[in-house]
N, C-alpha and C positions, 0 to 999 in steps of 0.2 A: 418169538414175535409178541405173544401175549404178554410176557413179562416185560418186554421193552416198552409196550404202550400202556398197559394197565397201571404199572407203577407211577410213571409221570402223570397219568390222568388222575389217579387217586391223590397224588400230591397237589395237583391243580385244584381238585375239589376241596381238599383240606384247606388249601390257602384261601379259596373263596369263602369257605365257611368261617375261617378265622378272621378274614377281612370283614365279613358280615358282623361277627360278634364284636370286633373292635369298633366298627362303625356304630353299632347299636350302643356300645358302652359310651362312646364319645357323645352320641346324641342324647343319651340319658343324662350325662354329666352337664351338657349344655342346657337341657330342659330344667334340670335341678337347679343349676346356678341362676338361670334366668328367672325361675320362679322365686328364688330367695331374693334376687335383686329387686324384683317387682314388689315383694313384701317389704323389703327395706325402704324402698321409695314410699310405699304406703305408710309405713311406720313413721317416717320422717314427716310426711305431710299431715298425718293424723295428730302427731305431737304438736306441730305448729298450729293446726286448726283448734285443738282443744285448749292450748295455752292462750291463743288469741281470743277464743270464746270466753274463757274464764277471766281474762284481762278486761274484756269489755264489761262483764258482769261486775267485777270489782270496781271499775271506773264508775259505773252507774250507782253502786252502793255509796261510794265516796261523795259523789255529787249530791245524792239524797241527804247525806249527813251535813254537807256544807250548806244545804238549803234550810236546815233545821235551825231556827233562831235560838232555841234554848241551848242546843249543843254549841252553837257559835259563841254565845255569851259565856257559857261555862269554860270553853277553851280559852277565850280571850282573858278571862279572869283567873286562869290557871287553877280552877276549882276541880280537883280530882273527884271529890264526892259527887258533885253535880254531873260530871262527865259519866261516872259510873251509873248514876241514876237515869240519865237521859239516853246514853248510848248503849248501856249494858243489855237491855232487852233485845235491841236490834241485833247486837253481836251474837247473842245466844240463838236467835232465830237463824242467822246466817250460818252459824256453826252446825246447827242441827239439820238444816235443809240444803245448804250449798257448800258444805265442807270448808268454810272459811275458818282458818285455825289461828290467824294472827291479826291483831288490830292495835296500832300504835297511835298515840298523840305525842308528837315531838315538837319542842319549841323552835323558834327561829335559829337558835344556836345549836340545833340538832341534839339537845339534851332531852332524854325521854321524860315526858310528864306522866304518861299512863300507858300500861299494857293491859288492855281489857282481858286478854287471855291469861295474864298472870299479874293481877293488880299489885301484888306485894313487891314486885321488882320495878324500880323506876330510878331516875336520877342519873343514869349512865349515858355516855355519849354514843350516839348511833352514827357510825361513819361507814356504813356499807356502800357499795358502788351505786346502787339505785338511789340512796339518800343523797350522796354527794353530787351525783349527776343532776338530780332534781333541783338541788340548791344552786349549782353552777349554771344550769341552763334555764332555770325558772319555769320548768314545765314538768308534766307528769312523765315518769320513767318507770319501766318495768323490766323484769328479767328473772332468771333463775339465780338463786344464791344458796350457798352451802352454809348451813348453821353449824355452830361449834359441836353440837351433839350428833352430827352426821346426817342431818335431815336436809333434803332438798326442797326449797320453798319457792313458789312463784310469788314475787313481791311486786306491789304497785305503790309508788310514792307520789303524792300530789301536793304541791304547795297550796296553802289555804291563805288567800289574800283577803284581808278585811278592809274596812274603810280607811284605816290608818296605816296600811302596809301589810307585810307578811305576819299572819298570826302564828304560823308554824307549819308543820307538815303532817299529813295523814298517811299512814302506811298500813296496808292491808295485805294479807298473804294467805296462801293455802299450800299445804304439803302435797307433793305430786305423787305420792305412793299410789293413790287411787288410779292415776293415769295409766300405769303399766297394766293394771288389772283390766281396765276398759279396752286397752289395745289388744291384750291377749284374747278377750272375748270377741273382738271385732275381726281380728286377722288370723286367729288360730296359731299364734306364735307365743313362745315364752320369752320373757325379758329379764335381764339382770342389769341393775344400775350399779356400776363400779365407780368408786371415787378414789382419786390418788391419795395415798397416805400422807403426802407432804402437807395436805390441807387440813388434817385432823390430828388430834391428840388421842392416844389409846384410852386414857382414863375418861375423857369426856365422851368418847364414842361408846364405851361400856355404860356410862351413865345414861346415854340416850337409849340404849337397848333396854335397860331396866325401866326407864320412864315410859317407853312406848310398848313394853311387854313383847320384845322381839328376841330372836336368837341369832347369834352370829359368831364368826371365828375370825379374829383379827389376823391370825397367822395363816389363813387359807391361801393367800397369794402374797407374793413378795412385795409388790409395789402398790397394790390396790386392795380395797376392802369393799365388800358388798353392803349397800345401804338399802336396797329394795330388790325384790325378786317375785316372780309369779309362781315359782315352784317351791315345794317344801325344802328341797335340798339342791345344792349346786352339783352338777354331774361330777363324779369323782375323777373322770378322765380329763376334765378341764383344768389345765395347769398354766404356769407362767409362759412356757414356750408357745402354747396355742394362743394365749392372749397377745403375745408379741407378734405372731403371724397375723392375727386379726387386726391389730393396731396398724400394721404395715399396709393394710388394704386388701388382704386376701380373705378367703373363706376356708373353713375347716369342716371335714366330715370325719366322725369317729363313732365308735360303738361304746355305749354305756350300758352294760348288762345286755339285755335283749333289745335295746333300742338303738337305732341309727340316727344320729343327730347331725344337723347341718347348721353351722354358726357363721355369723358375720357381725360387724361392729359399726356403730355410729359414734362420732365424737360428741361429747357433752360439754358445752361451753356455758359459763355463767354470765351474769349481766355485764361484767367487766371485760369480757372477751377472752378469758383464760379457759384453757381446756382443763377442767377440773376432774374429768373422768370419762367414762365411756358407757354406752348403752349397747349391751350384747343382745343380739336377736338370735333366738334358737328355734329351729323348726324340727319336729320329729318326722323323719322321712321313712320310718320303718315300713309302713304299709306301702308307700310308693316303691321302695326297693323290692319288697316281696312281689308286688304286682309286676314290676319290670322283669325280675328274675324268672317268674313263671312264664311270661310272654316270650322271653328269649329262649328259655328251655324248650317250650313247645315248638317254636319256629325252628330251633336247631335240630330237634328230633325229626321234624318234618323234612328239613333239608337233608339230614343224614339218610332218611328212608328214600328220598328222591334220588340222592346221589348213589345209593346202593343199587337202586333200580337201573339207573343209567349205566353204572359199571357192569351190571349183569348183561344188559343188552349189548354193551360194547364188547364184553367178553365173548359172547356167542358170535358176534359179527367178526371179531378177530380170529376166532377159531376157524371160521370158514375161509377167511383170507389166508390163514396159515396153511390150510390144506392145499389151497391153490399155489401158494408159494413153494410148498414142498414138491409139487409136481414140476415146477419150473427150476428147481435147484440144479438139476443135472444140466439143463440147457445153459444156465448162467455160468457153470464151470467150463462148459465147452467154449462159450464166448470169452471167458477169461483167458483160456489157453490161446484162442485166436488173437486176443489182444496182446499177449506176450510175444507171440510170433510176429505180430505187426510191429512192435517196438524193435525187435531184432532186424526186421527188414528196413525200418527207418534208419537204424544205425549203419547198416551195410550201405544204404543209399548215400548217407553222409560221407562215409569213407570213400565210396566210389566217386562222389562229386569232388572230394578233396583230391583224390588221385588224378582225376581228369583235369582239375585246375592246375595241379603241380606239373602234369605232363604238358599242358598247353604252354605254361610259362617256360618250361625247359625247352620246348620246341621253338618258341618265339625267340629265345635268347641264344639257343645253340647254333642256329644257322649263321647269324652275323658274327658270332664269336669264332666259329670255325674259320670263316672267311678272314677275320682279323688275324688269327694265328698264321694261316697260310700266306697271306699277303705280307705279314711281318717277316716270315722266313724268306720270301722272295726278295724283299727289300734288303735284307741282310746280305744275300748272295750277290745282288746287283748294286751294291753301294757305290761302285765306280761309275755307274751311269746315272747322273743326276736327274735327267729327264724321266727315266724309268722309275727311279726312286720316288720322285714327286708324284708320278702317276699312281704308284702303289700306295703312297701315304694318303693320296686323295681318296682311294678306295677304302683304306683303313678308317679315315675320318668319316666317310659316308656310313660305313658299317657301325661305327661308334654312335653316330647320330641316330641311326635306326634303333639301336639298343636304348639310347637315352630317351627317344620318343616313346618307346614301348613302356619303359619304367615310369615316365611321366604320366602316361595314360592310366597305368595301374594306381599311381599315387593320387591322381585326380579322382579316381573312382572311390578310393578309401577316404579321401578328404582329410587325412591326418598325416600327410607326409611332411610338409613344411608349414611354417606359419609366419604371419606378419604381426610382430609384436608392437604394441603402442600403449601409452598410459591409458588405463581403462578403469572407470569407477566400477568396483565390483558389486556395489548395491544395485546399480542399474542392470548389470548382467544377470544377477540372480532374479530380480523382479521380472525381467523380460522372459527368462526361461520358465519361471513358474506360470506366467500368463499364457505362454504357448502351451505348456503342459495342461493347464486347466481347459484350454480350448480344444485340445486334441484327445485327451484321455477320456474314454467312454464311461468309466465308473464314477468319475467326478470325485475322486478321493480328496478329502480335505487336506490342505497344505498349510502349515504354520511356518512363517518366516521370522527368524530371529537375527536381527542385524545390530551391529555395535553402534553406539552413539558417535564414535569417531569414524569419519569416512575413510574407506580403504581404497587407494588407487594403486594398481599393480600394472607392471609392464607385461601384458599377455596378449594373446590372440583371442579377442572376444568371441569369434565364431567357433573356434575349437573348444573354448571353455563352455560355451552354451551347449555344444554338441555333447560334451562329456557329462554335464549336469543333467541334460535331458535324458541320457541313457540311465543315469542313476535314479532319476525320478520314476522312469518307466519300470525299472527293476523293483523299486520300493512299492509302487502301486500293485505290481503283480504278486509281491510277497505279503502285502498287508491283508489282514482278515478283519471281517466285521466293520469295514469302513474306518479302520484306524487312522489316526492323524499322522501324516508324513511331516517331519520336522526338517527344514533346511536352515542351516545356521552358518554364520560367518564369524570366526573368532580369531584373535591374534594368538599365534602358537609358534613354538620353536620346532625346528626340524627333528623328527623322531630319530634320525641317524646322526646328523652333525651338530644339532643344537643351534643352527643358524636361525636368525629371526625371519618370520614370515607370517602367513595367514592360512587358516584351515577352513575349507568349505566342507561341511558334513551334511549327509542326507541319512536320516534315521527313520526306519519303518517300525511297525508294531506287529510284524509277522512272527513266524515260528523260529526264526534264526536259521543259520547255516550249519549243517551237520559238520562236526569236526573232521570227519574223514574226507569231506569235500572241500574244506576251507583252503587247502594247499593247491587245489586245481582250478579255482574259479577264474584265474587270470590267464589260463592256457587258452590259446585260440581254438575255437570249435568245440570247447568243452561246455556242455550244458546239461541241466537236470530236467529241462522241459522238452516235451515232444515237439513243440513248435519253435524252439529256440535255435538261434544260429551259432551261439557260442562266441560271438564277436563283440558284444556290447562292452563287457568289462575289459577285454584286451584293448579296445579302442580308448577307453577311459585311462587305462594305464599308459598307453602310448602318448596321449595328450599330456598327462602329468610329466612324463619323462622329457617330452619336447620342451617343456617349460622349466626343466631343472628341478621338478618337484617329485613327489611320491604319492601313491594312493594305498590306503590300508583298509582292511575290513575287520570288524570285530562284532561278536554277539553281545547284546546288552543283558545285564542281570535280570531285568524285568521283562525280557522277551524282545525280539526284533533284532535288526542288524544295523550297524552304523558303518557307512562308507565315508572316508575322509580323504579329500585331496589337499595335500599341503603344497603351497606355492611360495617361493622365496620372495621376500621384500627387498628388491635389488637396491633401492635407494637407501634403506637402512643398513644393508650390508656394506654399501659403498662408503657411507658416513662412518661406519665402525672401522 
């Protein structure tokens, strides 16, 4: 007894502990993902805020320049030296104090007049998105743009309108590498700015590295290259497949040495609306993982100790129960022997009842039949006396009517003697029988009805068919275990014996099936495997099928359970053939 209870109880405790660990893991994953999602939202908002703030600063700088009369005159007269002399000191102050890295003076035709950050380069056409949008829309335009050397720059272009029309366009910009550093310090995450290689040339990118005194590896990723980062090195475990997963909208967790890293990605669009790259957000969750593992380990150990204590108490309680059970063991064996004797007595009573019934039938039929034989002999000897012969024949007729009346009474009792056939919709018969079964069966076993799309109308006695189906449903309910579903189905099928066309009504349960040694006896009258059975249910079903010219079969199903099938002929189809 202890083994029977302790084992399952230990399994249940183990399952509960495993469920707790799994739940804790999923909660940790949800907390981890939610934290990263919140940081991603914060990164996105912080980028927008900082870019907006810097754009406003650059707008104020350009307005200040356009209010400077000396700068306006120099720009209108295309005097590069005067522009350098008047605007140069202001640009140096902006570069030193506000990280402004670019300042352009471009003519109305978008040809560059002066680059204050690189005075030796001028005369080229500036046709970037911000510049062309400012020209086409006649207002200030700003946005991120990728330079040929692999630098990402926030640019603001403003048309400069003079008294006689457009003087040209002022363009100011700042590289945003400082931005990822500020976000790292604010949100405690590392950032990697990746740019699609389709927008860069390897030679120019390497020139940009040398010019800005940076290090990088063009071949580190297949389709992207790193242009800014907050760590000295990109994690070695970060590869193209992880980037593809991040780009699809997922998150990734992997180990890089002793660190556990959690990554997600934001798209990076330029001023023209193109996705030129991605912003990878990386969080080091090593400390979080260790704290969580320590907590789960401590709680698991405490749960194991509690479970062991419960198992110990349960063991001692079962030991006492087992001693009590041992004292009752002999009494149970005695009761078992009494039960076996009781089964034998029930069988003897059944046989006695059968003998009594047969004797009563023989007695009821024997008396009138003896009279019929004697009267027939007298009628044969007195054939020359018509009056006497008619009298004897009248007595013979009366005795025959008595026998007929007795037989009719027996047949009315069994209700399966004769039948009145009529065209009957089989769908209606099945549904009515199932409804009656659901109303009368105490266990309320679920019943699934499977009917064909084509209506089936057969010439049958609906009362007898309902009687037979009700018996099969009751047997299925008694055989089903664990509230298994009973399936009743109507399908077109050929006769299993002659191949004639017809229909098959099947009732399938999900019980243990019928023992092969018993299968050949189930249709014998009075044969039953239940103590409370009469042994007449299946014989009645078989009788009904035979009255209709059909058959009934029983078979065990491969997945458990038994299928009883009544085949009925389709007389209209047989007649047409």
